[in-house]
Steps between C-alpha positions, in 0.01 A plus 500: 500500500147595594363707782687488835348241734589557865754728663804284427435509126425873507825568688701292252349692209578830670862392561543383140347816358727713721808330355594263782626159395225244567477155341275475195148410609138453403193556718188286497177462695462191714197396295673524161478179301822303482478485123511880486782511754704247302451696178626827650786341696628306198495810280667721762766271650749271329411135554821441695441787743441395860220690670373613838124502557396743773173597663378857469202514734308821556590453868876484446754780522261765629590808703352356820565126469730305272367142537855397412519125445126452547465385140702260289806550279659241271857544373710321236185406309563301182261443212414153629422627852318819401144370539554357848685814613221721365238292680683532834514879473134523396396276792674731748305810390173625645306605191507459124557877475848460649797512268781262412842612380701281264853632521836412351701306756828675581758269655687765694847478645400696811148571626302632791261752647562874539309734733534873437437827679637762262389796714730382779755363249477158664476152352504136614603203284460126558692302242649169389689388193272316259123541464270711716272217615697403816516864614124563475435166668702605805827314450800615701656771286735798512355827629628850420384844611593825325470864595593779256639230269747380765489156658418546870421142603542150362435146614658220298328165539738220590313207346342617175335290232404646164282382213673478163409400144729226370449244224140616447411438864485696825753379757587610853864568577689640800628857463823640639519842335297817562378777271740762370452839664500680165201295380308570820564873475380500141191308609420755771507782245269307267269441794490872583404574139220244517377656824507845338294363211229353725519764772520253790770288673533173311542128559684384188581148383804504271769292336838576342596347167775588250591819689140623496247545779167340408185599689270201551229689690449806719234583757444770764639427845185467710676571834807717469760379754690832486198697619399264779534606863583145604769259393384279214665184376446528125484171311474436126333159544162440338307299758270348240799363308681383813195313630329373186233231489288384792570700817483310831447675837870463576601652166254786555668575834843521336366716217332741741821544697 
């Protein structure tokens, strides 16, 4: 799998080596030749396996700044779309020394983002049924807050739309149900273990498949809302993913707000 390239790849390797369930993955440099990438991917993954291609910049997932969503991610990548997906991720990176993660695509039944503060025994979860993409892009989703493993606050979105994998394609569908409390409590405990492993409160992207919690990525929380002296509205949206492409002055105003 090579040497870790970027914080995201290093964190995934640390999670895997510590025994957490992460999707199978390979790590490359942005300047690796496609012929070499193809050779390793084809020998590591089954030809029918759908993939996610993620950036792993040296800037991402640091202790001071996360740069969440600043670089590109491609999901549900098939063999015939691999080259174009790879090129989009490479184009989003700053230097050839940055890394790229090629990861098994997990089509979860329930997904979201978890924020932990194990010292205070507090956690926040944003979640939707289906894949994680709508949650990290700021879609209206369910919000849960836990303290000492007890649910202390929840907000259930009225008009939810999830992203699901059906007939080899990704489709959007309305959602009426919410996550089971037992799954969320299990997730919180997994999150506390991840925080204990890294030694800092964590921002964790996860999915739930076949009664198992799968960790897609984990990074330090760069501004801990539980330690702030002011009220903070904490959002799981990645601005770079929500406002992709050319940014007009009007879009920049919305993004700043």
